[in-house]
C-alpha positions as CSV (number, residue, x, y, z in Angstrom):
1,M,4.0,10.4,43.1
2,R,3.8,9.0,39.6
3,C,5.1,5.5,38.7
4,V,6.0,5.0,35.1
5,A,7.0,1.6,33.8
6,A,10.0,1.7,31.6
7,L,9.6,0.2,28.1
8,P,12.2,-2.2,26.9
9,R,14.6,-0.6,24.4
10,R,14.9,-2.1,21.0
11,S,18.2,-2.7,19.3
12,G,18.9,-1.5,15.8
13,N,18.3,-4.9,14.3
14,E,14.8,-5.1,15.7
15,R,13.9,-1.7,14.4
16,G,15.3,-2.6,11.0
17,S,13.2,-5.8,10.8
18,V,10.0,-3.8,11.7
19,T,10.8,-1.3,9.0
20,S,11.5,-4.0,6.4
21,V,8.2,-5.7,7.2
22,Y,6.4,-2.4,6.9
23,R,8.1,-1.6,3.6
24,R,7.3,-5.1,2.2
25,S,3.7,-4.8,3.2
26,V,3.4,-1.4,1.5
27,L,5.0,-2.9,-1.6
28,I,2.5,-5.8,-1.6
29,F,-0.4,-3.4,-1.0
30,G,0.6,-1.2,-3.9
31,I,0.9,-4.2,-6.3
32,V,-2.5,-5.6,-5.1
33,A,-4.1,-2.2,-5.6
34,I,-2.8,-1.9,-9.1
35,A,-3.9,-5.5,-10.0
36,L,-7.4,-4.8,-8.6
37,G,-7.6,-1.6,-10.6
38,F,-6.7,-3.3,-13.8
39,A,-9.2,-6.1,-13.0
40,L,-11.9,-3.5,-12.5
41,L,-11.0,-1.8,-15.7
42,V,-11.1,-5.1,-17.7
43,R,-14.4,-6.2,-16.0
44,T,-16.0,-2.8,-16.7
45,A,-14.9,-3.0,-20.4
46,Y,-16.2,-6.6,-20.6
47,A,-19.6,-5.6,-19.2
48,G,-20.0,-2.8,-21.7
49,G,-18.5,0.1,-20.0
50,G,-19.6,2.5,-17.3
51,T,-18.2,5.7,-16.0
52,V,-18.1,4.7,-12.4
53,G,-16.3,1.4,-13.1
54,Y,-13.6,3.1,-15.2
55,A,-13.2,5.9,-12.6
56,I,-12.8,3.4,-9.6
57,G,-10.5,1.2,-11.6
58,A,-8.3,4.2,-12.6
59,L,-8.3,5.4,-9.0
60,F,-7.1,2.0,-7.7
61,V,-4.3,2.0,-10.3
62,A,-3.4,5.5,-9.3
63,L,-3.5,4.6,-5.6
64,G,-1.1,1.6,-6.1
65,A,1.2,3.6,-8.3
66,A,1.3,6.4,-5.7
67,R,2.2,4.0,-2.9
68,L,5.0,2.5,-4.9
69,Y,6.3,5.9,-5.9
70,I,6.3,7.1,-2.3
71,L,8.0,3.9,-1.2
72,K,10.7,4.5,-3.8
73,K,11.2,8.1,-2.8
74,T,11.7,7.3,0.9
75,T,14.5,4.8,0.4
């Protein structure tokens, strides 16, 4: 015989609040990634350049932009 504990059911409001917290955290993550990418690009340019620095900075900007784009498309 198997005993399974029932999980409490969540109301619609609780699910909505979890979703809004998740969406807000994705928004903040995207903005921070873009800011870090631009900071890397500026710091790389200030230090005299370097392919790796430019590539990583551009990838961070692209990562943040992609997160914001996906967030916008899923609304």
